[in-house]
N, C-alpha and C positions, 0 to 999 in steps of 0.2 A: 463515396460520392452519392449524389442524388440525381445524376443525369439519367437520361432515357435508357441507357444501356447498363446502368449500374445494378448491382445485385439487389440493393435496397428497393430500387424503383420497380424492378421485375417482381420481387417478392410481394411488394404492396399490391400489385395488380392481380397476380395469381392467387394469393392467399388472403387477400383483404385484410392484411396487417398494415395499418396506416400510420402509426406513430413510430418515429425513429429518433434516436438520440446520437448526436455527434459527440463521440468520447473525448475529442480534443477541446471543443468550444463549449460543451455541456449545454447545447441548444437542442431543443426538440423541434422536429419538422413533421408535417403531415404530407404523406406521399399517396398518390401520384400528383397531387395538386401543388406540391412544393412550396408551402408556406410555413413560416416559423409559428410554433405554438407557444404562447406565453400564458402560463396558468400556474398560480402559486401551489396548487395541489401536486405538482410534479417536482417541487423542491426536495421532498424527501428522497427522491431517487437520486438527484444530483448531490445531495449531502452525503448519501452512502458511498457514492463513487469518489468524492473528494471532501471528507469531513475536515472541518477546521476548528481550531482550538484557540481561545483567547488566553492571554497570560493569566487572568483571574480565573478561568476555568481550570487551567493547569495547576495553579496554586492550591486549589481545593480538591484535587483528585484523590489525595490520600486521606482527607478529612471526612469525606462522606462515602459511605458504602451503600449506594442507592441502586436497587435492581432496576434493570430496564426490561421492557417487554418488546421482543422481536415481532415482526409482522406475521410470523408463523405461530404466534401465541406462546412460545416459550419465553421464560425469563432468563436473564443473564446478568452478570456483574461485569460492567465495562472493564477491559483489561484482563479478565479471566474468561476468556472464550477459547474454544478449540481451533486448532489449525488443521485444515484438511490434509490427509496423508494421500499424496498423489500416487506414489509407488512405493519407494523405499526412502523417503525423505524424513522419517520420524526423528533421526538423529539431529537434523538441522532444525526441525520444528521445536524440539526440546530446547535447543540453544536459543532460538529466537524468542520463544515463549519466556524464558528466564530473563533474557536481556530487556524484554518489554516491561519487566517489573522492577528494573533498577532505576529509581526515580531520577537521578541526574541525567542518565542517558535518555530515558523516556521523555523527560521534559524538553530536552534539547531537540529531539527529533519530532515532537509533537507540533512544534512551532517552525513551519517551513522557512519563515523569514530568517532564522538562524544560520541557514546554510545556502539559501537560494542564490546569493550573489558571489559565492566562492568561485574563483576562476580556475580552470584546469587547462593544461596544454592542449592544443588541437589534437584530436584523435584519441585522447585519453578516455578509456571506457570505464575506468574505476569509479568515477563519480556516480555512475548508475547505481552502485551499491548503496550510496548515501541516499539517493532519491527514492529508491525502492524500499529501503529500510524505513525511511520517514513515512512513506505511504502505508506500509504495513503497520507501523505504530499507530497512526491515526485510525486505521480500520479496527485494530484490536481494541482501542480505547473509545470507539465510537459509541455514544449512548443511543443511537437511532439505527442500529443494524437491522437488516431484514431477517437474518438468522443468528443463532447463538454460536456460530462458527464462522471462520473467515478462510479464504483461500490464499495461501502464500505463493501462488503460481508465479507471478511476476517477479517476486523477490528471489525465488529459487532459479528462475531463468537467468537473473543477473548473476547469481552465485556461480552457476555452471559456466557462464561466459567469462566472468572476471577471474575465476580460479583456473581457467584454461582446462575445464573438465576434471579437475582434481577432486571436486565435490559435485556429485550428481544426484538426480532425482531418482534414477533407475536402479541404483545399487547402494547398499548400506555404506555409510562412512563413519569415521570416528568422531564422536561429539566433541572431545577435548581438542583434537586437531582442527576441527572446523571452528570452534570458538576462538582459538589462538589465531588462525588465519583471518577470520572475519573481523576481529577487533583490530588487528594490525592493518588490514586492508582499509577499514573505515578511517583509522588514524591517518594513514598515508593519503587517502582521498580528500581528507579535510585539511590537508596542508602540513601534517606532521612528517617527521623524518625518522631515520634510525637513530639519530642523535637524540639528546634529551630536549629537543625542541617540542613545545606543546602544540597539539593541533587545536582546532576550535573548541573541542570539548575535552 
């Protein structure tokens, strides 16, 4: 919030940090004056938080290997960027990194419209995996990243929650077991069943 007793408001007064971003609406505000900032120079920040891909862009991903320059000066190839190791999640990072380079899977998740309208039963948390995996795919393939690495933190939080802590950030897991569980969980969350019914992808 931006109210008088909010953390953001107090922070703006005490430390003279005046520009704040609402992470849900992706709108910028100046505090303590509480007015919206509309400035095209801030679009890079919102794009890094929520990159979007057109069908045309996705179709050309494998045809052009163009290096991008991060804001810290390093160069990287979109899709070939590191994932931060938070504690002991390297087994999951390896699987997520490999899946991000499987073109049909990658292409499906880069375009959020493919799964945005899928309905799940009330209280079902498994669709969170689909949303977070899509977000991670878009960040990994973003040609305008600030750094040549990406944090998988939100994705891994969803994994811990949806796997009922069978796969965690704080202790090593088995990559093959994680891959099997993850693909089955995505399949089920997208409407697939244990029978030979196809899910969305």
